[in-house]
Steps between C-alpha positions, in 0.01 A plus 500: 500500500553580138320792343271411215639614166312794363385512141546821302184700462318421182431780257144626496486635145169328439342567837405854405303359208302275734687174449689280746855610573753342273842554352491737205753272331223242474250724321127495563296185542249405231225610434609838646784503251255489209290786634812714548617429145153590369534844660849539347366396160210747515725793587760410241233460236367849569847658479600325176158515333464872555814575305385284206145636472609864520716459187207369298265774619735793437342618171148478644594687821687769305204563275252513788714739709588715197872435547772455239654161436835621637344633819298181554824298527526638854210271595751215454821677597361639828413149615834346397709784645320501834536121529872495412616776736319356805567125468826494697391752769182301568691170501739644758209627705351150484814360667445753776120498565391173340422382146130450568452866595672621184307258282159582645580872504594478132177313424291759683667793322473326163128435554428860605706636212313275256176658619655845450606402146143394418369840621763708318368753248828654382844375399685668796254346748542157340880533493508583873274204575729279294799617704320396817408172333868447416597553864240240598628256237855547639372402844356182347797406284778601741425235763285236329795266447618555859152389613520194275826410676309504831203309361698208351770289669843514333454155344195624307598866446538447125132402476383816672716721278378308194143592594603867497655459153187324377274778635711765327488305173121454518439867584730609216331265253138589580556873569442622143204264457333622820560863403349446156200318648431771759533780243261317270215520751588787737692826532870506591447592873374145551850371423603651834172450683521120469810510721302624798300184593802278430718722717248494786484120485882474503533740793238314702667167429846642569418600857397143568747305291837671468775427754674779690876512544675662793677818381775703661508833683785673318414844363377519143743663254282770347793672330590181314136466389509849350837439332371170361199679345726760331746241368244269345273785389781681318626174349153416364459848351851485345452154347150585376620834359788330317261252348258768383760727348497785751786748505826328589598789726191461718533121505866531598407741777245251636752218478767710675256590777416133553872410507593770753210427735556126446864532611406659833204261529723194472756645740222553753383138462847363566485632855159348581452157662177442308521741204196610300691417181601147601871527429555243773298249295683590180819382670351149492612354165186289445273800564703738280512253208123440530436874490717537189319211334163655579586846360633356173214255452221753564675744268493228231132425570398869472704552183306211344155592638515858379647429157305183408165678436677728251662202329172304479285794385731723295729237349272198474163674460307329782207685666506626859274216614706237320821649643363457850413138428842428355677645805281309749707175493790680672322582831268200467785248503651671805182413689572131431879501536544727805348262758710210365816709511412611851481143623824411323669802658456339841727214384708622203757780487355836395815556294424199285129574466554869433776434244291244312188717506678809378680304227158380380372861509802613299438237233132593485581871454751428223239284324248787523752747362580272205142439386451535125302776332169312504494259800205276578321564833604157631868585433465810717293334772740215576793741517304713748432187705870413496586847637234465769629155598852632538393797707279279715783257571728785607277732706388292803843340569672840467261667745534208741883527492475873561274465805662193656850650482395797715482475882141465629507838676592664164213343305340840448815644342536191280135520393538868418811434290314225315234751393753774431703272275189411301391863458853614418532237226157584357571875501836448329341267243220744411748789464727288277210421269424869459871571434529215245184607320645852473834380366367228268136581421474259206631189676446611863286205621738238364808676641329535837429127514864422413606732787253318727668172405838651595373605841347156553832335407686722749242407765557129426876544552450691826255235622746222420770676704293409807588133437872573538431723801303220670779250427763732647292548815467123547871454442579764760 
């Protein structure tokens, strides 16, 4: 009598969320998939929107709390620093204990910190609350793409990542408008208070909708988490100090400290089977090239975003309101292009799409830098739209390539690197703008946009290298 063949046990990643057991490679069934993506979109909106509205409200908050303009910058810096230094540690922890726990924990902390921000009556209290808010945002952003990989099957992964890109674009576009609208009818604490009901709704939905992955029992590398915080923290302070003209000796000391700790940090990661800094993933050519493309492209975007308002207002004489309207086509067109690019990414090489998109972005930036002395609004608007189209074509396919090239059990590390690459590029871009403005105050905005075009062109070349890498893999 022959024994009946046994089937391998099916993964139960979705069972914990209340759905029938199914292979995580197949994603979630609809309509559960849509509810899960709604939760992801709500959390991501909170994290992105909060950074945008705080920038607009800085003068108002500083005046109300009797703080100097220089001191009030910590309202923004505290949030960005806390987010950056904890992205990779939380992503690694997500691989160990589950992405849903990290995501919902981040949402809970973000919501509570938002309430604390609304109740703050001094700058130190608000800065501490913003640090906690940054930790919560890191929990949201570190694993949201890993969750998307579980929610969508591989054949449709590009669509899910495109939704993330679209949400970020919408939140970035409407952030200043929402901040201005709230400040027109209410005090600044309401900018943070409005996060609370949205956060509660997202947390409630997340417990019912988000899938749970099976983690591993290996001990968490706390020492690597501390070293990671020092490396990225010192790097941010060094780059920011260089851009704002701080003493070169102090900046060099910060840079040296980051380099020394970074050396031992990397050596420690090389001996780990699942390192906190995913060096194992960086050995994958497709992943490494996608990371390089992401850093260069976000650096180009930030160079343009920070310098364009100065160009439009100081050089061309447009008002603040008109400047906002003229810059709107950039994020607005991403909302349209990103979903299309996401669907194409499921069928077309990310190297081709990324290269074409970044080439379009480069052309758009050069056209903005070469505007005449008295351009018409329409001339500016269509150039902004061209830049947005290029960035939208590139972003979703690049993120899809990054995630799909990593093993499923390292999705957390890949997701964390995705966020870290974006923040690293943005931090570098903002610091370069400050440095350029200091070296060339008269033509700073134009020079910065030319530099942005150079970074975009480099990103296009790096993205195109993935085509040759893919061909060599097929040939092998």
